[in-house]
C-alpha positions as CSV (number, residue, x, y, z in Angstrom):
1,M,68.4,-93.4,-169.7
2,N,72.1,-92.9,-169.2
3,A,71.3,-90.0,-166.6
4,T,74.9,-90.2,-165.3
5,R,76.2,-88.7,-168.6
6,P,74.1,-85.5,-169.1
7,N,76.8,-84.1,-171.2
8,R,76.2,-86.7,-173.9
9,R,74.1,-85.6,-176.9
10,F,73.3,-89.2,-178.2
11,D,73.0,-92.6,-176.4
12,L,72.8,-94.6,-179.6
13,I,74.9,-94.2,-182.5
14,V,73.9,-96.3,-185.7
15,F,76.2,-96.9,-188.5
16,D,75.5,-98.0,-192.0
17,W,78.0,-100.7,-193.1
18,D,79.1,-100.7,-196.7
19,G,80.8,-97.4,-197.6
20,T,80.7,-96.2,-194.1
21,L,82.8,-98.6,-191.9
22,Y,83.6,-101.1,-194.5
23,D,85.6,-100.1,-197.7
24,S,83.4,-102.3,-200.0
25,T,81.8,-99.7,-202.3
26,G,84.1,-100.5,-205.3
27,L,83.7,-104.3,-205.0
28,I,79.9,-104.0,-204.8
29,V,79.9,-101.8,-207.9
30,Q,82.0,-104.4,-209.6
31,C,79.8,-107.3,-208.7
32,I,76.5,-105.5,-209.6
33,Q,78.0,-104.9,-213.1
34,A,79.3,-108.5,-213.3
35,A,75.8,-109.9,-212.3
36,C,74.2,-107.9,-215.0
37,R,76.7,-108.9,-217.6
38,D,76.2,-112.7,-216.7
39,V,72.4,-112.5,-217.2
40,G,72.6,-110.3,-220.2
41,A,71.1,-107.1,-218.7
42,A,72.4,-103.8,-219.7
43,V,75.4,-103.2,-217.5
44,P,74.9,-99.9,-215.2
45,S,77.5,-97.3,-215.0
46,D,79.8,-96.9,-211.8
47,E,77.5,-94.1,-210.8
48,Q,74.3,-96.0,-211.5
49,A,75.6,-99.1,-209.7
50,A,76.8,-97.1,-206.7
51,Y,73.6,-95.3,-206.3
52,V,71.7,-98.6,-205.2
53,I,74.2,-99.4,-202.5
54,G,72.5,-99.4,-199.2
55,L,69.2,-100.6,-200.3
56,G,68.1,-104.4,-199.8
57,L,69.5,-106.6,-202.5
58,Q,66.0,-107.1,-204.3
59,D,65.3,-103.3,-204.4
60,A,69.0,-102.6,-205.6
61,L,68.8,-105.1,-208.4
62,R,65.5,-103.7,-209.6
63,H,67.0,-100.4,-209.9
64,A,70.4,-101.5,-211.3
65,A,68.7,-103.8,-213.9
66,P,65.4,-102.3,-214.9
67,D,65.5,-104.0,-218.2
68,I,65.1,-107.7,-217.0
69,P,61.8,-109.3,-215.9
70,R,61.0,-109.7,-212.3
71,E,61.3,-113.5,-212.5
72,R,65.0,-113.3,-213.3
73,Y,65.7,-111.3,-210.1
74,P,66.7,-114.5,-208.2
75,E,69.0,-115.4,-210.9
76,L,70.7,-111.9,-210.9
77,A,70.8,-112.0,-207.1
78,Q,72.6,-115.3,-207.2
79,R,75.2,-114.1,-209.7
80,Y,75.8,-111.0,-207.6
81,R,76.5,-113.2,-204.6
82,H,78.7,-115.5,-206.4
83,H,80.9,-112.6,-207.4
84,Y,80.9,-110.8,-204.0
85,F,81.4,-113.8,-201.7
86,A,84.4,-114.9,-204.0
87,Q,86.2,-111.8,-203.3
88,Q,84.9,-110.5,-199.8
89,D,87.7,-111.8,-197.8
90,A,89.9,-108.9,-199.4
91,L,87.6,-106.2,-197.9
92,V,88.9,-104.3,-195.0
93,L,87.5,-101.7,-192.5
94,F,88.3,-98.1,-193.4
95,P,91.4,-96.7,-191.5
96,G,90.6,-95.6,-188.1
97,V,87.2,-97.5,-187.6
98,I,88.4,-99.6,-184.8
99,E,89.9,-96.7,-182.9
100,M,86.8,-94.7,-183.5
101,L,84.4,-97.6,-182.2
102,A,86.6,-98.2,-179.3
103,A,86.4,-94.5,-178.4
104,L,82.7,-94.4,-178.5
105,K,82.4,-97.6,-176.5
106,Q,84.7,-96.1,-174.0
107,R,82.1,-93.1,-173.5
108,S,79.5,-95.8,-173.0
109,H,77.5,-95.1,-176.2
110,L,75.3,-97.8,-177.4
111,L,76.4,-98.7,-181.2
112,A,74.5,-100.5,-183.8
113,V,74.4,-101.3,-187.6
114,A,71.7,-100.6,-190.0
115,T,72.5,-102.2,-193.4
116,G,71.1,-103.1,-196.7
117,K,73.1,-106.4,-196.5
118,A,71.6,-109.6,-195.7
119,R,72.1,-111.3,-192.3
120,R,74.4,-113.7,-193.7
121,G,76.6,-111.2,-195.3
122,L,76.7,-109.0,-192.4
123,D,77.6,-111.8,-190.1
124,L,80.3,-112.7,-192.5
125,A,81.8,-109.1,-192.7
126,L,81.7,-108.8,-188.9
127,A,83.6,-112.0,-188.4
128,N,86.1,-110.8,-191.2
129,A,86.6,-107.4,-189.6
130,Q,86.9,-109.1,-186.1
131,L,83.9,-107.0,-184.7
132,H,81.7,-109.5,-183.3
133,G,80.5,-108.3,-179.9
134,V,81.3,-104.6,-180.7
135,F,77.8,-103.8,-181.7
136,D,74.9,-103.8,-179.2
137,A,72.2,-104.6,-181.9
138,T,72.1,-104.9,-185.7
139,R,69.6,-105.1,-188.4
140,T,69.7,-106.2,-192.0
141,A,67.4,-105.7,-195.2
142,D,66.3,-109.3,-195.2
143,E,64.9,-109.4,-191.6
144,T,62.9,-106.0,-191.7
145,A,62.0,-103.3,-194.1
146,S,64.7,-101.9,-196.5
147,K,66.0,-98.4,-196.4
148,P,64.7,-95.8,-196.5
149,H,61.6,-97.3,-194.8
150,P,62.1,-96.4,-191.2
151,L,61.5,-99.7,-189.6
152,M,65.1,-100.7,-189.4
153,L,65.7,-97.7,-187.1
154,H,62.6,-98.0,-185.3
155,E,63.4,-101.6,-184.3
156,L,66.9,-100.7,-183.1
157,M,65.7,-97.8,-181.0
158,A,63.0,-100.1,-179.4
159,E,65.4,-102.9,-178.8
160,L,67.8,-100.6,-176.9
161,D,65.2,-98.3,-175.3
162,V,66.5,-95.1,-176.9
163,T,64.4,-92.3,-178.2
164,P,64.7,-90.7,-181.7
165,D,66.3,-87.2,-180.4
166,R,68.9,-89.4,-178.5
167,T,69.7,-91.5,-181.6
168,L,72.2,-90.6,-184.4
169,M,72.3,-92.2,-187.9
170,I,75.6,-92.3,-189.8
171,G,75.8,-93.3,-193.6
172,D,77.3,-92.7,-196.8
173,T,74.1,-92.6,-199.0
174,T,71.0,-90.5,-199.3
175,H,69.2,-93.8,-198.5
176,D,70.8,-93.8,-195.1
177,L,70.0,-90.0,-194.4
178,L,66.3,-90.5,-195.8
179,L,65.9,-93.7,-193.4
180,A,67.1,-91.3,-190.4
181,R,64.6,-88.5,-191.6
182,N,61.7,-91.0,-191.8
183,A,62.6,-92.3,-188.4
184,G,62.8,-89.0,-186.9
185,T,66.5,-89.0,-186.0
186,P,69.4,-86.6,-186.5
187,R,72.0,-87.7,-189.1
188,V,75.7,-87.4,-190.2
189,A,76.9,-88.1,-193.6
190,V,80.2,-89.4,-194.9
191,S,81.6,-88.4,-198.4
192,Y,84.1,-91.2,-198.9
193,G,81.4,-93.9,-199.7
194,A,79.0,-94.5,-202.5
195,H,77.0,-91.2,-203.1
196,E,78.3,-87.8,-204.1
197,P,78.0,-85.3,-201.1
198,A,76.2,-82.7,-203.2
199,A,73.1,-85.0,-202.9
200,F,73.3,-84.7,-199.0
201,D,72.2,-81.2,-198.6
202,E,68.4,-81.8,-198.9
203,H,68.6,-84.2,-196.0
204,E,70.0,-81.8,-193.7
205,P,72.8,-83.8,-192.1
206,L,74.4,-82.3,-188.9
207,F,77.8,-82.8,-190.4
208,V,79.5,-84.3,-193.6
209,A,82.7,-86.1,-192.7
210,H,85.4,-86.6,-195.7
211,S,87.3,-89.2,-193.7
212,T,87.1,-91.5,-190.6
213,R,89.3,-89.2,-188.7
214,E,87.0,-86.3,-189.3
215,L,84.0,-88.5,-188.3
216,H,85.9,-89.7,-185.2
217,D,86.7,-86.1,-184.0
218,W,83.3,-84.8,-184.6
219,L,81.7,-87.5,-182.8
220,L,83.9,-87.0,-179.8
221,A,83.3,-83.3,-179.7
222,Q,79.4,-83.3,-180.6
223,A,78.0,-86.7,-180.0
């Protein structure tokens, strides 16, 4: 595949969404905390709430509110969605994301998204960010296995006919990096999202970017 670009290291670049491309970490934390408060669960700290970002909603809420019974998860999820959708229109891409994606498209990389969001949430976010049509494929946690199970990446690679060694996963959480390890793909971390960069080392990212500018420059030089 892509034999005309032998100098390119990766054919497919897969991005996490929240905290990697979309500046949504703070809002997600607030909405998780508000949902827990609504249902009378113990309210997680900022760090505890941020840890679950990237997981599918049910997995995230189970970790964020371990003190409530499973039968109340739908209520907790509904309250989270209520708070999130009420404020999501205020969210924006991180500075430089549009330019970075355009540069990668110009080099004919395939682009994809692998996210813990639900399909409805991702489609709304893509519309809000005016990015519909930019990505060659996307996967959400409600239509496949949640991170860090490798199925999400396996499906993207199969759909776009790219092997693991030619695929790069980029994310802001250890869930993203473990997803990539489980799928056998190289990975890059960003430190400006949900998880502290000290937790990244054991997952052996090729690079840790501290801004979208750093990520952009590394991708153009190394990907």
